[in-house]
N, C-alpha and C positions, 0 to 999 in steps of 0.2 A: 479259356479257349473252348469253343463250341465243338461238340462231337455228335455225330448222328449214329444211332444204333437201333436195332430191333427192340421193340418194347417187350417186356415180360409181364407175367401175371403180377409180379411185385410192383410194377409201375402203375397199376390201375387206380390206386387211391390218389396218387399225384395227378394222373390224367383226369380223374373225376373233378378234382379241385380246379384244374384249369378249365375244364368244360363248364363248370358253374360260372366262371368269370365271363364266359362268352354268351350267356343267356341274354335274350331269347334265341339268338342266331344259331347256337349249337344244338339247341333242343335239350330239354331236361331228361336225364336218365339217372337211374339208381346205380350204385356200384355193381349190383348183380347184373343189370342190363348192359352196362359198359363191359363188364368181364365176359358176358355172353357174346357181345358184338366182337370183342377181341378174339374169342375162340373161333368165330366164323371168318375172320379176316384172312385175306391173302397177303396183305402188306400192312404192317403196323409198326411205324417207326417214330422215334422221338429225337428231338434235339436236346442234348444235355450239356450243362455247364457245371463243372465241378460235381459231377454225379447227380445234379438236380435237374429234373425235367423242366424244360422251358416251353416246349410246344410239341405237338404230336399230330399225326394223321393216321386214320384207319380206313383201309380200302377193302372192298369185297369183289369177288368174281361173280359171274352170273349163277343163278339157280341155287342160292343158299336158302335157308328157311327164314331169313331176316324179313320182318314184316313191314318195313317202311313203304309208304305209298310212292315216294319218289323212286326208290329202288325198284319197286314193282313196275313202274313206268318203263324203266330201262330194260327190265327182263322181258316185257311184252314186245319190245321193239328191236332188241339187239341180241344176237347170240354170243357176242364176244365184247367184253368191256371190262374196265377196271373202275369201279364205282367208289368215288371219294365220299364216304358217309359223313365223316367229320374231321375237321381240322381246327385246331385251337392253339392259341399262343397265350402264355401267361401275360396278363395285362401289364405287369411291370416291365416286361421285356419285349413289348411290341415296338415296331418301327426299327428293328434291328436286322431285318432280313430273314427272320426265322421262318415265317410263313412261305416266303419265296423259296427258301432252301428246301422246305418240305415238298412244295409243289414240284420243284425241279427233280427231286428224288423220285416222286411218283411218275413223272414223265419219263425219266430214264428207265425205271422199272417196267413201265407199260410198253416201252419201245422194244 
């Protein structure tokens, strides 16, 4: 059974492994960079199955120190937003609705 919960620092290695499966779309990051991104996040949730991370999303509010050009574009144009920096699903568990569930949680949170 799938369960959605807040990510923790202990989940970052598994999140990095899933991120690597999504290249080039997810963008390459180191464990340190992903952990730093997590520390800046407003929303960082994962879908777990039997305590194993299957997918995750990390979102930011405006005006953090995050250096992404896409994020900067939103900061220049909007005062209020929830920026989805990365969303990734374990390639062995795609087409199971995990990404859709993550996006639904982001929409609910943003509302």
